[in-house]
PDB file of N, CA, C and O in Angstrom:
ATOM      1  N   MET A   1       6.756  10.703   5.563  1.00  0.00           N
ATOM      2  CA  MET A   1       5.768   9.901   4.833  1.00  0.00           C
ATOM      3  C   MET A   1       4.572  10.768   4.451  1.00  0.00           C
ATOM      4  O   MET A   1       4.020  11.471   5.298  1.00  0.00           O
ATOM      5  N   GLY A   2       4.180  10.724   3.218  1.00  0.00           N
ATOM      6  CA  GLY A   2       3.037  11.511   2.772  1.00  0.00           C
ATOM      7  C   GLY A   2       1.734  10.906   3.274  1.00  0.00           C
ATOM      8  O   GLY A   2       1.700   9.758   3.718  1.00  0.00           O
ATOM      9  N   SER A   3       0.668  11.686   3.198  1.00  0.00           N
ATOM     10  CA  SER A   3      -0.618  11.199   3.676  1.00  0.00           C
ATOM     11  C   SER A   3      -1.151  10.116   2.739  1.00  0.00           C
ATOM     12  O   SER A   3      -1.623   9.070   3.184  1.00  0.00           O
ATOM     13  N   LYS A   4      -1.068  10.384   1.444  1.00  0.00           N
ATOM     14  CA  LYS A   4      -1.544   9.388   0.481  1.00  0.00           C
ATOM     15  C   LYS A   4      -0.443   9.128  -0.533  1.00  0.00           C
ATOM     16  O   LYS A   4      -0.047  10.025  -1.277  1.00  0.00           O
ATOM     17  N   VAL A   5       0.041   7.920  -0.558  1.00  0.00           N
ATOM     18  CA  VAL A   5       1.138   7.591  -1.467  1.00  0.00           C
ATOM     19  C   VAL A   5       0.570   7.187  -2.823  1.00  0.00           C
ATOM     20  O   VAL A   5      -0.276   6.296  -2.910  1.00  0.00           O
ATOM     21  N   THR A   6       1.036   7.843  -3.869  1.00  0.00           N
ATOM     22  CA  THR A   6       0.577   7.494  -5.218  1.00  0.00           C
ATOM     23  C   THR A   6       1.641   6.626  -5.877  1.00  0.00           C
ATOM     24  O   THR A   6       2.156   6.942  -6.950  1.00  0.00           O
ATOM     25  N   ASP A   7       1.948   5.538  -5.212  1.00  0.00           N
ATOM     26  CA  ASP A   7       2.989   4.635  -5.683  1.00  0.00           C
ATOM     27  C   ASP A   7       2.350   3.527  -6.510  1.00  0.00           C
ATOM     28  O   ASP A   7       1.416   2.879  -6.037  1.00  0.00           O
ATOM     29  N   PRO A   8       2.821   3.292  -7.723  1.00  0.00           N
ATOM     30  CA  PRO A   8       2.267   2.209  -8.551  1.00  0.00           C
ATOM     31  C   PRO A   8       2.317   0.879  -7.822  1.00  0.00           C
ATOM     32  O   PRO A   8       1.426   0.042  -7.971  1.00  0.00           O
ATOM     33  N   ASN A   9       3.372   0.690  -7.028  1.00  0.00           N
ATOM     34  CA  ASN A   9       3.505  -0.556  -6.276  1.00  0.00           C
ATOM     35  C   ASN A   9       2.367  -0.719  -5.282  1.00  0.00           C
ATOM     36  O   ASN A   9       1.909  -1.834  -5.033  1.00  0.00           O
ATOM     37  N   LEU A  10       1.911   0.389  -4.714  1.00  0.00           N
ATOM     38  CA  LEU A  10       0.827   0.331  -3.741  1.00  0.00           C
ATOM     39  C   LEU A  10      -0.433  -0.229  -4.388  1.00  0.00           C
ATOM     40  O   LEU A  10      -1.129  -1.056  -3.799  1.00  0.00           O
ATOM     41  N   SER A  11      -0.721   0.226  -5.599  1.00  0.00           N
ATOM     42  CA  SER A  11      -1.895  -0.267  -6.321  1.00  0.00           C
ATOM     43  C   SER A  11      -1.751  -1.746  -6.627  1.00  0.00           C
ATOM     44  O   SER A  11      -2.712  -2.509  -6.525  1.00  0.00           O
ATOM     45  N   THR A  12      -0.538  -2.145  -7.006  1.00  0.00           N
ATOM     46  CA  THR A  12      -0.277  -3.544  -7.334  1.00  0.00           C
ATOM     47  C   THR A  12      -0.472  -4.423  -6.112  1.00  0.00           C
ATOM     48  O   THR A  12      -1.181  -5.428  -6.160  1.00  0.00           O
ATOM     49  N   VAL A  13       0.162  -4.034  -5.022  1.00  0.00           N
ATOM     50  CA  VAL A  13       0.034  -4.806  -3.782  1.00  0.00           C
ATOM     51  C   VAL A  13      -1.413  -4.821  -3.323  1.00  0.00           C
ATOM     52  O   VAL A  13      -1.918  -5.846  -2.866  1.00  0.00           O
ATOM     53  N   ARG A  14      -2.078  -3.676  -3.447  1.00  0.00           N
ATOM     54  CA  ARG A  14      -3.478  -3.544  -3.059  1.00  0.00           C
ATOM     55  C   ARG A  14      -4.339  -4.585  -3.784  1.00  0.00           C
ATOM     56  O   ARG A  14      -5.168  -5.260  -3.175  1.00  0.00           O
ATOM     57  N   SER A  15      -4.119  -4.696  -5.099  1.00  0.00           N
ATOM     58  CA  SER A  15      -4.930  -5.612  -5.900  1.00  0.00           C
ATOM     59  C   SER A  15      -4.642  -7.060  -5.540  1.00  0.00           C
ATOM     60  O   SER A  15      -5.495  -7.931  -5.711  1.00  0.00           O
ATOM     61  N   ILE A  16      -3.422  -7.318  -5.036  1.00  0.00           N
ATOM     62  CA  ILE A  16      -3.044  -8.684  -4.675  1.00  0.00           C
ATOM     63  C   ILE A  16      -3.604  -9.068  -3.311  1.00  0.00           C
ATOM     64  O   ILE A  16      -4.237 -10.114  -3.167  1.00  0.00           O
ATOM     65  N   VAL A  17      -3.372  -8.227  -2.318  1.00  0.00           N
ATOM     66  CA  VAL A  17      -3.770  -8.572  -0.955  1.00  0.00           C
ATOM     67  C   VAL A  17      -5.214  -8.202  -0.661  1.00  0.00           C
ATOM     68  O   VAL A  17      -5.794  -8.692   0.307  1.00  0.00           O
ATOM     69  N   GLY A  18      -5.799  -7.343  -1.485  1.00  0.00           N
ATOM     70  CA  GLY A  18      -7.171  -6.944  -1.246  1.00  0.00           C
ATOM     71  C   GLY A  18      -7.290  -6.102   0.009  1.00  0.00           C
ATOM     72  O   GLY A  18      -6.443  -5.243   0.253  1.00  0.00           O
ATOM     73  N   SER A  19      -8.321  -6.327   0.812  1.00  0.00           N
ATOM     74  CA  SER A  19      -8.546  -5.487   1.989  1.00  0.00           C
ATOM     75  C   SER A  19      -7.992  -6.128   3.256  1.00  0.00           C
ATOM     76  O   SER A  19      -8.326  -5.705   4.363  1.00  0.00           O
ATOM     77  N   GLU A  20      -7.143  -7.150   3.099  1.00  0.00           N
ATOM     78  CA  GLU A  20      -6.567  -7.793   4.284  1.00  0.00           C
ATOM     79  C   GLU A  20      -5.676  -6.833   5.043  1.00  0.00           C
ATOM     80  O   GLU A  20      -5.600  -6.867   6.271  1.00  0.00           O
ATOM     81  N   PHE A  21      -4.995  -5.965   4.284  1.00  0.00           N
ATOM     82  CA  PHE A  21      -4.074  -5.023   4.907  1.00  0.00           C
ATOM     83  C   PHE A  21      -4.529  -3.595   4.650  1.00  0.00           C
ATOM     84  O   PHE A  21      -5.105  -3.286   3.607  1.00  0.00           O
ATOM     85  N   SER A  22      -4.259  -2.734   5.622  1.00  0.00           N
ATOM     86  CA  SER A  22      -4.575  -1.318   5.437  1.00  0.00           C
ATOM     87  C   SER A  22      -3.476  -0.666   4.618  1.00  0.00           C
ATOM     88  O   SER A  22      -2.409  -1.247   4.423  1.00  0.00           O
ATOM     89  N   ASP A  23      -3.739   0.546   4.138  1.00  0.00           N
ATOM     90  CA  ASP A  23      -2.727   1.269   3.355  1.00  0.00           C
ATOM     91  C   ASP A  23      -1.451   1.437   4.162  1.00  0.00           C
ATOM     92  O   ASP A  23      -0.349   1.333   3.624  1.00  0.00           O
ATOM     93  N   MET A  24      -1.603   1.697   5.453  1.00  0.00           N
ATOM     94  CA  MET A  24      -0.432   1.902   6.308  1.00  0.00           C
ATOM     95  C   MET A  24       0.440   0.652   6.344  1.00  0.00           C
ATOM     96  O   MET A  24       1.664   0.742   6.246  1.00  0.00           O
ATOM     97  N   ASP A  25      -0.183  -0.501   6.482  1.00  0.00           N
ATOM     98  CA  ASP A  25       0.582  -1.753   6.526  1.00  0.00           C
ATOM     99  C   ASP A  25       1.351  -1.955   5.233  1.00  0.00           C
ATOM    100  O   ASP A  25       2.513  -2.359   5.250  1.00  0.00           O
ATOM    101  N   ILE A  26       0.704  -1.674   4.117  1.00  0.00           N
ATOM    102  CA  ILE A  26       1.345  -1.844   2.811  1.00  0.00           C
ATOM    103  C   ILE A  26       2.500  -0.867   2.659  1.00  0.00           C
ATOM    104  O   ILE A  26       3.581  -1.236   2.203  1.00  0.00           O
ATOM    105  N   ILE A  27       2.264   0.379   3.044  1.00  0.00           N
ATOM    106  CA  ILE A  27       3.309   1.399   2.937  1.00  0.00           C
ATOM    107  C   ILE A  27       4.501   1.016   3.803  1.00  0.00           C
ATOM    108  O   ILE A  27       5.649   1.175   3.388  1.00  0.00           O
ATOM    109  N   ARG A  28       4.234   0.511   5.006  1.00  0.00           N
ATOM    110  CA  ARG A  28       5.322   0.101   5.895  1.00  0.00           C
ATOM    111  C   ARG A  28       6.098  -1.045   5.274  1.00  0.00           C
ATOM    112  O   ARG A  28       7.324  -1.096   5.365  1.00  0.00           O
ATOM    113  N   ALA A  29       5.387  -1.959   4.646  1.00  0.00           N
ATOM    114  CA  ALA A  29       6.047  -3.118   4.041  1.00  0.00           C
ATOM    115  C   ALA A  29       6.935  -2.698   2.874  1.00  0.00           C
ATOM    116  O   ALA A  29       7.962  -3.322   2.609  1.00  0.00           O
ATOM    117  N   LEU A  30       6.532  -1.635   2.179  1.00  0.00           N
ATOM    118  CA  LEU A  30       7.295  -1.195   1.015  1.00  0.00           C
ATOM    119  C   LEU A  30       8.515  -0.366   1.392  1.00  0.00           C
ATOM    120  O   LEU A  30       9.456  -0.251   0.607  1.00  0.00           O
ATOM    121  N   HIS A  31       8.504   0.217   2.600  1.00  0.00           N
ATOM    122  CA  HIS A  31       9.605   1.130   2.940  1.00  0.00           C
ATOM    123  C   HIS A  31      10.553   0.577   3.971  1.00  0.00           C
ATOM    124  O   HIS A  31      11.519   1.243   4.342  1.00  0.00           O
TER     125      HIS A  31
END
């Protein structure tokens, strides 16, 4: 796993969930 994922999906999910989840949680959910 990279340190910072530049995944378009990450940005999309980020904008939806806001700051409820950390980047790690989102990355785990996507993989």
